[in-house]
C-alpha positions in Angstrom: -0.5 -25.2 -93.6 -0.1 -22.4 -96.4 3.6 -24.1 -97.5 2.4 -27.3 -97.0 -0.5 -26.5 -99.6 1.5 -24.9 -102.2 3.9 -28.6 -102.3 0.3 -29.9 -103.4 -1.1 -27.0 -105.6 2.4 -25.9 -107.2 3.1 -29.5 -108.5 3.8 -29.8 -112.0 2.4 -27.2 -113.9 0.2 -25.2 -111.3 1.6 -22.2 -110.1 -1.4 -22.5 -107.0 -1.8 -19.8 -104.4 -3.2 -19.8 -100.8 -5.3 -17.5 -99.0 -7.5 -16.9 -96.2 -11.6 -15.8 -97.1 -13.1 -13.9 -93.8 -16.5 -12.8 -93.4 -16.3 -9.1 -91.6 -18.5 -6.5 -91.6 -17.2 -3.1 -91.0 -17.8 -1.0 -88.0 -18.6 2.8 -86.9 -18.7 4.3 -83.3 -22.1 4.4 -82.2 -21.0 8.0 -81.1 -17.8 10.2 -81.5 -16.7 9.4 -77.9 -13.4 8.8 -77.7 -15.1 5.5 -75.5 -17.1 3.8 -78.4 -13.7 4.4 -81.3 -11.8 2.2 -78.7 -14.9 0.0 -78.8 -14.6 -0.1 -82.5 -11.1 -1.0 -82.3 -12.3 -3.7 -80.1 -14.4 -5.2 -82.2 -12.0 -5.0 -85.0 -9.5 -7.3 -83.3 -12.1 -9.9 -82.4 -13.6 -10.1 -85.6 -10.8 -9.6 -88.6 -7.4 -9.0 -86.8 -8.0 -12.4 -84.7 -7.2 -14.0 -88.0 -5.2 -11.6 -90.1 -2.7 -10.5 -87.2 -1.7 -14.0 -86.5 -0.8 -14.3 -90.9 0.9 -11.2 -90.6 2.9 -10.5 -87.5 2.8 -14.2 -86.2 1.1 -13.1 -83.0 -2.2 -11.8 -82.2 -4.0 -8.6 -81.9 -3.0 -6.2 -78.9 -6.5 -6.0 -77.7 -7.3 -9.6 -77.8 -4.3 -10.3 -75.7 -5.8 -7.3 -73.1 -9.2 -8.4 -73.1 -9.0 -12.2 -73.2 -8.7 -13.3 -69.5 -7.8 -16.5 -67.4 -5.5 -17.8 -69.8 -8.2 -18.8 -72.5 -6.0 -17.5 -75.3 -3.6 -19.5 -76.4 -0.1 -18.8 -76.8 2.1 -19.4 -80.0 5.7 -20.9 -79.6 8.4 -19.3 -81.6 7.8 -22.2 -84.2 4.4 -21.5 -84.7 4.9 -17.6 -84.9 7.5 -18.1 -87.5 5.6 -20.7 -89.5 2.4 -18.1 -89.3 4.2 -14.9 -90.2 3.6 -14.1 -93.5 1.7 -17.6 -94.2 -0.7 -16.2 -97.1 -0.9 -15.2 -100.8 -3.9 -13.0 -100.5 -6.6 -11.7 -98.0 -10.2 -12.3 -98.9 -13.2 -10.4 -97.9 -16.8 -11.2 -98.0 -18.5 -8.5 -97.2 -22.2 -8.0 -96.7 -23.3 -5.3 -94.0 -22.0 -3.1 -91.2 -23.2 -2.2 -87.7 -22.0 0.5 -84.6 -19.9 -0.5 -81.8 -20.7 1.1 -78.6 -18.6 0.9 -75.5 -20.0 -1.3 -72.3 -19.0 -2.6 -69.0 -16.6 -5.4 -69.4 -18.5 -9.3 -68.8 -17.2 -10.4 -65.2 -19.5 -14.1 -65.4 -20.0 -16.1 -68.1 -17.4 -14.7 -70.4 -17.4 -15.8 -74.3 -15.5 -14.6 -77.3 -18.8 -12.2 -77.8 -18.3 -10.2 -74.0 -14.7 -9.7 -74.6 -14.5 -7.2 -76.7 -16.7 -4.9 -73.6 -19.0 -3.8 -76.9 -22.3 -3.9 -77.7 -22.7 -4.2 -81.6 -26.3 -3.1 -83.2 -27.5 -2.3 -86.7 -29.2 0.7 -85.4 -28.6 3.9 -83.9 -31.3 6.0 -81.9 -33.9 3.5 -84.0 -32.2 4.5 -87.4 -31.0 1.7 -89.2 -27.8 2.2 -90.7 -28.8 0.8 -93.9 -31.9 -0.5 -95.9 -32.7 -4.1 -94.8 -32.7 -6.8 -97.3 -34.6 -9.7 -96.9 -32.1 -11.2 -94.1 -32.5 -9.2 -91.7 -28.5 -9.3 -90.8 -27.7 -7.0 -94.2 -28.5 -3.8 -93.4 -27.0 -2.3 -96.7 -24.2 -0.1 -96.1 -21.9 0.5 -99.7 -19.1 2.4 -97.7 -18.2 -0.2 -95.5 -16.9 -2.2 -98.2 -14.4 0.8 -99.0 -13.3 1.5 -95.4 -13.0 -2.6 -94.9 -10.2 -2.5 -97.7 -8.7 0.6 -97.1 -8.5 -1.0 -93.2 -6.9 -3.9 -94.5 -4.5 -2.2 -97.0 -3.1 -0.1 -94.0 -3.2 -2.5 -91.0 -1.9 -5.4 -92.6 1.0 -4.4 -95.2 -0.9 -3.7 -98.5 -1.7 -7.3 -99.1 -3.4 -8.9 -102.4 -7.0 -8.6 -101.6 -10.1 -10.2 -103.5 -14.0 -9.4 -102.4 -15.0 -13.3 -102.3 -18.6 -12.7 -101.7 -21.3 -9.7 -102.1 -24.3 -9.4 -102.2 -28.0 -9.5 -101.2 -31.2 -11.4 -101.3 -34.8 -11.0 -102.0 -37.7 -13.0 -100.4 -39.0 -16.1 -102.0 -42.5 -15.2 -102.8 -43.1 -18.7 -104.7 -43.1 -16.8 -108.2 -40.1 -16.0 -110.5 -39.1 -12.8 -110.5 -36.9 -11.5 -112.2 -37.0 -7.6 -111.8 -34.2 -7.1 -108.9 -33.9 -3.3 -109.3 -32.3 -3.3 -105.7 -29.6 -6.0 -106.7 -28.6 -3.8 -109.3 -28.6 -1.0 -107.3 -26.4 -2.7 -104.4 -23.9 -3.7 -106.8 -23.3 -0.6 -108.5 -22.9 1.2 -105.3 -21.0 -1.2 -103.8 -18.6 -1.8 -107.2 -18.4 2.2 -107.0 -16.9 2.2 -103.2 -15.0 -0.6 -104.3 -13.3 1.2 -107.2 -12.4 4.1 -105.1 -10.3 1.9 -102.6 -8.5 0.9 -105.8 -8.0 4.3 -106.6 -6.6 5.3 -103.5 -4.0 2.2 -103.5 -5.9 -1.1 -102.5 -4.5 -3.9 -104.1 -7.7 -5.5 -105.6 -7.6 -8.1 -107.8 -11.1 -9.9 -107.9 -14.5 -9.7 -107.1 -16.9 -12.1 -106.9 -20.6 -11.7 -106.5 -22.6 -13.9 -104.4 -24.2 -15.5 -105.5 -24.4 -17.1 -109.4 -27.5 -18.6 -108.8 -30.2 -18.9 -106.0 -29.0 -21.5 -103.5 -30.2 -22.8 -99.9 -29.1 -20.4 -97.6 -28.0 -21.5 -93.9 -31.0 -21.3 -91.8 -33.3 -19.3 -94.2 -33.0 -22.3 -96.4 -34.7 -21.9 -99.5 -36.7 -18.5 -98.5 -34.4 -16.0 -99.5 -32.5 -15.6 -102.9 -29.2 -14.1 -103.4 -28.8 -15.6 -107.0 -28.0 -13.6 -110.2 -30.0 -16.2 -112.0 -33.6 -17.3 -110.6 -33.9 -21.1 -109.8 -36.9 -22.7 -109.8 -36.4 -25.2 -107.3 -39.8 -26.9 -108.1 -39.8 -27.3 -111.7 -36.7 -29.5 -112.6 -34.4 -26.2 -111.4 -34.6 -24.5 -114.4 -32.8 -21.4 -114.6 -34.1 -17.8 -115.7 -31.7 -14.8 -115.5 -32.8 -11.8 -113.6 -32.3 -8.2 -114.9 -28.9 -8.2 -112.4 -27.3 -10.9 -114.6 -27.7 -8.8 -117.9 -26.7 -5.8 -115.4 -23.3 -7.9 -114.4 -22.7 -9.1 -118.2 -22.5 -5.4 -119.6 -20.7 -4.2 -117.1 -18.0 -6.3 -117.3 -18.1 -6.0 -121.1 -19.0 -2.4 -122.1 -17.8 -2.3 -124.9 -19.3 -5.2 -126.6 -22.6 -4.1 -125.1 -21.8 -0.3 -126.1 
């Protein structure tokens, strides 16, 4: 598919590239036991490796092959494997949060993609969250996860070109114009520091996209939360008001001009 798409995007003066963007998190072992460490490996296999292993090696991850029973995992023909291998120019990573993985007995009934890793994924350990909660209950702020995820992809998938295609946090929509989003500034400062750390170690990161420029309709949460660097007044003609994070980003991206 990537090769077919390139035939289109590279026509004429276009010098396009085609990649894949994945919404993934980072996982830590619930305990330091060997079992929980293996649980982490299985969860990673079923979340990020599931998509990247085929386009890097032409094969499914070994943990998937070993854990998906009953012929539920399709196989690649030799031709399909050849087409898949190397069929990308870059990898995009959407990172918001991290969690713990704990080894549990494999399910023998009602098996699904979510039970196949034989692991319990949780954002808390002994009642303590892995990080502060944002407005959306699935976002637990853990900046180090973005660094570890980038380095994981670097070493496991042959040092690919990578972009952070989404990264951000939300606040609740209170119905009032809210521009003093210090928590968002802190979020980006800490995550960008971790991205820079990964780059200093050798991660081939070429770009970073904040989620999001504008407040938006956010999936099942609708308009109850706000991710934007810019406040959108949906009740008054969608007027826009830059939040403090927008000003922070402007200065961050051009420090000499704003010094």
